[in-house]
N, C-alpha and C positions, 0 to 999 in steps of 0.2 A: 766844479764851481764851488766857491766858498759859501758857507752858510750866511744867510742875510744877517747883518748886524742888528736889525730891529727885532729879531726873534731870540728870546732867551729860552734855552732848553729846559730850564727849571719851571717855566710857565706852561709847558705843553701838557694838555690833558691826556688821559689814557687813550681816549678815542683818537686824538690827534697823533699820538705815537703810532697807533695801528695804521691809520691812514697814510702817514708818511712812509712807513715801511712798505705797505702794499703799493703805493704810488711809485716808490723807488724800485719796485720789482723784486723785493726780497721776501723770501719765506722765512719763518722763524729759524728753521734749521740752517738756512744759508747764513743768517746773521751769526749764528753760533760758529760757523767756519770762518767768517770774515773778521771777527773781533775776538782777540785772545781773552780768555777767562770769562766770556759771556756765554751762558747756557741758554738753550731754548726756553727753559723754565723762567729765567730772568726776564726775557723778552715778554713772555706770556704774562707774568705778574705785573710788569710795568704797564702793559696794555690793558690789564684788567683793573688796575688801580690798587692791587693788594700789596704791592711792594715798590718802593722807590729805589732806584740805583743811585750810586754816588754821583755827585755833580760831574765829576770828570768822565764817568762812564756814560752818563746821559749825553754829555757833549760829544763824546766819541761816536755814539750812535747817531746823534743828530748830524754830525759832519758826514758820516757814511751815507745816510739817506739823502742829505742835501746835495751831495756830489752827483747824484743821478737825476736831480730835478732842477727846474729853473727857480730863480729867486721868487718869482711870482707864485709858483706852485707851493713852495715851502711856506711863504708868508700866508697864503690863503688857508692851507691845511693847519698850520700851527696856530693861527689866530681865530679862525672861525669854527673850529671843532674842538 
C-alpha cells in the first residue's frame, strides 16, 4: 500500500514512529536489515526524539511501515500520537 498523502513523515512524533513500527510488525533489528544504512540505534534515537533522520530516510521508513498497514491505521497513528 502507498503511504497516505495526507501524512507528512516530517510531522510524525517519536511515539508515532514507534507505534507505526510496532503496528507494522517490525522490531528495530528487523528495520536495520530491511533498510540499507539504517542502524537499530538510528531507529531508537528517532523513536526517543534524541535524533532526527534526514527527510529521505524518514520517508523511506514511513513507506516501509505503511506498506504493512491500512491507510486508516497509518493516518490514526501518525496524527493522533
